[in-house]
C-alpha angles and dihedrals in degrees: 000000000000090000090052090050092049091048090052091050093049098041096085088053093058098039111065122187116261113252119239126228135230122197118197113197117184124196101212132136095243126056106232095177124226108342091196091065093052105077097184097039113122092006095305096305096131091050091053090045093049089052091051089049092051092054086055091051095256134131116199142204130184127205140163110265115264135139089261095049088050091050089050088056097056092103095048125115094215132019122191120194118207098212122350110273113230089226098051113114136175091252091057090051097045092094086059093068091125096050132084108237132201138168130205115207108209102159121074126239089256092068102021108028093162091068091064095058093117094204088065089060088071091077094069133053098231135021121202122196141161088222106111092196094061100047118112101159089232109071098354122050136184126253130171123227102260118233108210093201095049112111113161089196092056109019115205128222128152118252108271133231118223114279093247093054094054122096116234107251146347144173135199112213144167133212105264132145139191136173092211109125092232097047112123100203091104091048088058090053089050095055092043089054091046093057090042090056093055093066089206096122088227096124127060125192123206137178146107114266086002118186089223096050092118091057122103092240095058113120104176134245127333128213098203117031095194095054088049095049096051089071092063137066097213141027130203100233108185116162119222089257136032096236157306106176114273097021100139116147134176092285100089090039090052088058089051092051093048094048097246126132107238122232094208141198124159125077107051090211095047091132088065088068107022122039112251091231088068099064145023113251110221090201088070091068129076095204146009088248089057091049090048092052090052100051092037092058099038108124122231091248094059092044090054091050089055089053091049092050088050092052090050092049092050089050096045137083094257091070094050095090086066095052130108090245091056091049091051090053090050092050092048091056087071096061125112104245 
């Protein structure tokens, strides 16, 4: 009897609970390897995420999506897809019947329309989107586009040059195109051409394979966008798409971190998430000339007030949904308990 009692007491010591497995499959053009093995990648986010998973009894691996990486995930307890691969089908997911599955839709319909074919969402357990109009909190859930450099406890902004030493305006752009009626790529070209026509040398355009690289104001590629932005007062911040509600990416936050006031168009409800005194809303102007007159004549005191408002926002609770901690909480909600 004593031996049986001792065995019962010692049994939990020898039998450890089996660790569960998360597989994170990203559908991106470039293969970045296993994020969870890169502690400093994305400002330490994946290290923090890995530690949070370990507390839940999970190990984790990340890989670029492919048929092989999907097959390697067949024994996982949870599989999270970063964007919905065009080739992913219910048949390919069938061996994952024991796993919880979720997809995070980062790209908008203007660049990845296949992700928004609602019938394809049936193949996963949960869908996460920034699109406010699609969220039902049953199948489809809200996430905010995480800002790796956002730390409300220690808000980041590049060291600033004096107002008088800054040039007027800039933009860093790439050569993208879409036939979607709400795509803003042509709007970027319009404002590039407007500044080009002024011949005032107050606007500089940067970017690799930039659509405006034949314009007079093109200055080439940049290695560090924040270090570039800090030399300017304003930044042309057009999202890839005009709407839908909730479509707020890294673009406006990049302006904040670089110490530039964004001239913004994108989410029609941007003011629900970012205070209106932190940016200039392009929708409030009837023409580029009207916008130009406004920013050209803005005094240093008003510009400084914008920067103060931005710093207060980055340090306050309204910015927290875009933080690393908030994104980790959202990812953890996908796990199999």
